[in-house]
C-alpha positions, 0 to 999 in steps of 0.5 A, a space after each residue: 826648121 823642120 816645120 818650115 821645110 815641111 811647108 815648103 815641101 807642100 808648096 813644092 808639090 802644089 807647084 809641081 801639079 800646077 806647071 803641068 796644067 794646060 791653063 797654066 801652060 797657056 799663060 806664059 807669064 804665070 808659067 815662067 813664074 811658077 817654073 822659076 819657083 819650082 826650080 828654087 823650091 826643088 833645091 831646098 826640098 833636096 837639102 830638106 830630104 838629107 836634113 830629115 834623114 839625119 834626124 832619122 839616123 839620130 833617132 835610130 842611133 839613140 834607140 840602139 844605144 838606149 836598148 844596149 843589147 849588143 855592145 858592138 852595135 851600140 858602139 857603132 850607133 855612138 859613132 854614127 850619132 857623133 858623125 851625123 850630129 857634126 854634119 847638121 850645123 853645116 847643112 843648116 847653114 846651107 838651108 838658111 842661105 837657100 831660105 833667104 828671100 830671092 830678089 825677084 829681079 835677079 832672073 831678068 836681063 839687063 840694060 847696062 850703061 857705062 859713062 866716062 866720069 872725071 879724068 878727061 880723055 883717060 876716063 873715056 879710055 877707061 870706060 872702053 876698058 870696062 866695056 871690054 871687061 864686061 864683053 869678055 865676062 858675058 862671053 864666058 857666061 854664054 850671055 848675049 851682049 848687044 850695043 844699043 847706043 854709044 858715043 866714042 871718046 876723042 882719044 879712044 874708048 867711049 864717053 857713053 856705051 849702052 848695051 842689052 845683055 841677055 842670058 840666065 840670072 844676068 841681073 842677079 850677077 851684074 847688079 853688083 857692078 852699079 856705081 863708080 869704078 876708079 882707075 889709077 894708072 899712067 895715061 897714054 897721053 901723060 909724058 912725064 909718067 905721072 899716075 892719074 886717077 880717072 873714073 867711070 860710072 856703071 849703071 845696071 838696070 833690070 830689063 822691064 817686060 811690057 807687063 812690068 811697065 805700061 807706057 802711054 805712047 801719047 806721053 812719049 816724043 819720038 825724034 829721028 836723026 842720022 846715026 853718027 857712028 860707023 856702019 856705012 853710008 846708009 847708016 850715016 845719011 838716013 834718019 834711022 836713029 831714034 830718040 824717045 823722050 818720056 814727057 812726064 819724067 824727062 827720061 830720054 833713050 835713044 838707039 842708032 846701032 841698027 840700019 832699021 828705024 823700026 829696030 832702033 825704035 824697039 831697042 830705045 823703047 826697051 831702054 826707056 821702059 827699063 829706066 822707068 822701071 828702075 825709078 820704082 826699083 830705086 824707091 824700093 832699094 832706098 826703103 830696103 837700105 834704110 832697114 839695113 846697116 849696109 847694102 852691097 847692091 844699093 844702087 847708089 850711083 855716086 858710091 865709089 865701089 872699086 879701084 883698079 890700080 895698075 902700078 900695083 896690079 891691084 883691084 880693091 872692092 871697097 864695099 867689102 874690103 876685098 883686095 885682089 892682086 890679079 888685075 890683068 885677069 880681072 880686066 880681061 873678064 875674070 870678075 866672077 870671083 868678086 861677084 861671088 864675094 859680094 853675093 856672099 856679103 849680101 846673103 849674110 846680111 839678109 840671113 841676119 834679118 831672116 834668122 828671127 823667122 827661122 
């Protein structure tokens, strides 16, 4: 491991020199990429210094013990040797996790799509509950959530809600939310108090930059229509809403949230670009999942990932067998503890694959 860490230190020094070069600073794409690498390598280099200091301490203690010139010094050296030796395995585990290859998408912003599934009106109400859960979670993280498009349910909630979320490491956290979310509770419309099961599907797409996906606008059909949501007379009577159809793939993206047709076009194009990018990403995920026995963030939209059971106040995360009796806090945005467990499961899986290289 020491040899691997020395190579990383060399790369860290190289990147440190590069990010202050004027030619790099002027190339924003390269500068952002190198800055991210600098931060990631910096964490490893910091741990590597401690790791090397442990081996220096061990060698020094062994030398004192071998010379055996002073009984008191020898006894202290033995204690030091035992103490440092016990610290090494835990530090090695930390370093191994830091050496697990990072998902290059993790730092991206996201387009999140929440859609009501089975369960009629109750599914729309549940989709609205999920939207509010993520809204509170994003506020807690200091992220910005912007509505792109929505379709309200007849009894409340949403049949569909599409939002942009921007911030730091957004995709790295929210990618685990993709899949089918299921709720078990007595619906507001239920007169006999029976528990119903409804579902909503969440899709989390990494937001694609222009240099990630090039769209030939000749292959995109642009349709204009009147917005159907709230927002005043001008929103509902002018052709400000935009629908874009990518003809080669049939993918559709629309936005009606803004009064400005231009702003709606920009938002819809961002969603379309992210959906096209996600097509390619899905192929990669399928390839990765074929190499692994399980995959936490598989992107399988049909997989039931989580159940919210209201009568028991229970939330069950099916992918890792985690059950928490803290439903009220979780639906109010306290989902980071679930995300951390999912991250741990995925990193442990990656670590198993990475161990041979270490």
